[in-house]
C-alpha positions as CSV (number, residue, x, y, z in Angstrom):
1,Q,-13.0,-1.5,7.3
2,L,-10.2,-2.5,5.1
3,Q,-9.4,-5.6,3.2
4,A,-6.3,-6.0,1.1
5,S,-6.2,-8.7,-1.6
6,G,-4.4,-9.6,-4.8
7,G,-1.1,-11.0,-3.6
8,G,0.5,-14.0,-5.1
9,L,3.6,-15.5,-6.7
10,V,5.0,-13.7,-9.7
11,Q,8.2,-13.8,-11.6
12,P,10.7,-11.0,-11.7
13,G,9.8,-8.4,-14.2
14,E,6.1,-9.1,-14.0
15,S,3.3,-6.9,-12.7
16,L,0.7,-7.3,-10.0
17,T,-2.1,-5.2,-8.8
18,L,-3.3,-5.2,-5.2
19,S,-6.7,-4.0,-4.0
20,C,-7.7,-2.4,-0.8
21,A,-11.5,-2.4,-0.3
22,A,-12.7,0.2,2.2
23,S,-16.0,1.0,3.7
24,P,-17.5,4.2,2.2
25,G,-16.9,6.3,5.3
26,T,-13.3,5.2,5.6
27,F,-12.7,5.9,1.9
28,D,-13.9,9.5,2.2
29,D,-12.6,10.5,5.6
30,Y,-9.1,9.0,5.8
31,A,-6.0,8.9,3.8
32,I,-5.3,5.3,2.7
33,G,-1.8,4.1,2.4
34,W,0.2,1.0,1.7
35,F,3.2,-0.3,3.5
36,R,5.0,-3.6,3.3
37,Q,7.1,-5.8,5.5
38,A,9.6,-8.3,4.3
39,P,10.6,-11.3,6.4
40,G,13.1,-10.1,9.1
41,K,12.9,-6.5,8.0
42,E,11.3,-3.3,9.3
43,R,8.1,-2.0,7.8
44,E,8.5,0.2,4.7
45,G,6.1,2.8,3.5
46,V,5.0,2.3,-0.1
47,S,2.4,5.0,-0.9
48,C,-0.3,7.1,0.6
49,T,-3.3,8.8,-1.0
50,A,-4.9,11.8,0.8
51,S,-8.6,11.6,1.7
52,R,-11.3,12.5,-0.8
53,G,-9.1,11.9,-3.8
54,G,-6.2,14.0,-2.8
55,S,-2.7,13.6,-4.0
56,T,-0.6,10.4,-3.6
57,I,2.9,10.3,-2.3
58,Y,5.3,7.4,-2.9
59,A,8.4,6.1,-1.4
60,D,11.3,7.5,-3.4
61,S,12.7,4.1,-4.1
62,L,9.4,2.9,-5.7
63,K,8.5,5.9,-7.8
64,G,8.0,5.0,-11.4
65,R,7.3,1.3,-10.7
66,F,4.3,1.5,-8.4
67,T,1.1,3.5,-9.1
68,V,-2.0,4.0,-7.0
69,S,-5.4,4.5,-8.4
70,R,-8.9,4.8,-6.8
71,D,-12.3,3.5,-7.8
72,V,-14.8,5.8,-6.0
73,A,-17.8,3.6,-6.9
74,K,-16.2,0.6,-5.4
75,T,-14.5,2.5,-2.6
76,T,-11.3,0.6,-3.5
77,V,-7.7,1.7,-3.8
78,Y,-5.4,-0.2,-6.1
79,L,-1.7,-0.5,-6.0
80,Q,-0.2,-1.4,-9.4
81,M,3.3,-2.8,-9.2
82,N,5.3,-3.1,-12.3
83,S,8.8,-4.6,-13.0
84,L,8.7,-6.5,-9.8
85,K,11.9,-7.6,-8.2
86,P,12.7,-10.3,-5.7
87,E,13.3,-7.5,-3.1
88,D,9.7,-6.5,-3.5
89,T,8.7,-9.8,-1.8
90,A,6.8,-8.8,1.4
91,V,3.4,-8.8,3.0
92,Y,1.6,-5.7,1.8
93,Y,-0.8,-3.9,4.1
94,C,-3.2,-1.1,3.5
95,A,-4.0,1.2,6.3
96,T,-5.9,4.4,7.1
97,T,-4.3,7.5,8.6
98,H,-5.0,11.2,9.1
99,S,-1.4,12.0,7.9
100,C,0.3,10.4,5.0
101,R,3.7,11.1,6.5
102,V,2.9,8.4,9.1
103,I,3.1,5.8,6.3
104,V,5.5,7.3,3.8
105,S,8.5,9.0,5.4
106,T,12.2,9.2,4.9
107,T,12.8,9.5,8.7
108,S,10.5,6.8,10.2
109,V,8.8,3.5,9.6
110,P,5.0,3.1,9.5
111,S,3.8,3.0,13.1
112,D,0.5,1.6,14.4
113,D,0.4,4.7,16.6
114,G,-0.3,6.9,13.6
115,M,-2.7,4.6,11.8
116,E,-6.3,4.3,12.6
117,Y,-6.8,0.9,11.1
118,V,-4.5,-1.6,9.5
119,G,-6.1,-4.3,7.3
120,K,-4.9,-7.9,7.0
121,G,-1.9,-8.1,4.7
122,T,-1.6,-9.9,1.4
123,L,1.6,-11.7,0.6
124,V,3.5,-10.9,-2.6
125,T,6.3,-13.2,-3.6
126,V,8.6,-12.4,-6.5
127,S,10.6,-15.3,-7.5
128,S,11.7,-17.3,-10.5
């Protein structure tokens, strides 16, 4: 249902765009979000876009550097990441949910309990 791709090794300050390809039904009926998990750390919500092209929310710490876009024809959600920092190194996952606050929240970490499906992650490494 979901397939994240586009990870790789980049240098600090560079940009990278991740893709999350969804099945048509998933793309329309669920909110699709991104979260990440760095080695030895808890999950961290990145962004979440409401179903049917609704609004996108971002983690406060990532606003201004990360941007989400959607390609309806390709049923794909993109996460553009700019000015990458070493601390952005993590496995990035896309997931579906009925509530974006399950993925992006100031009071909790993304939980499998609130996500309908979590795709395989893609590794982003930011290093010189």
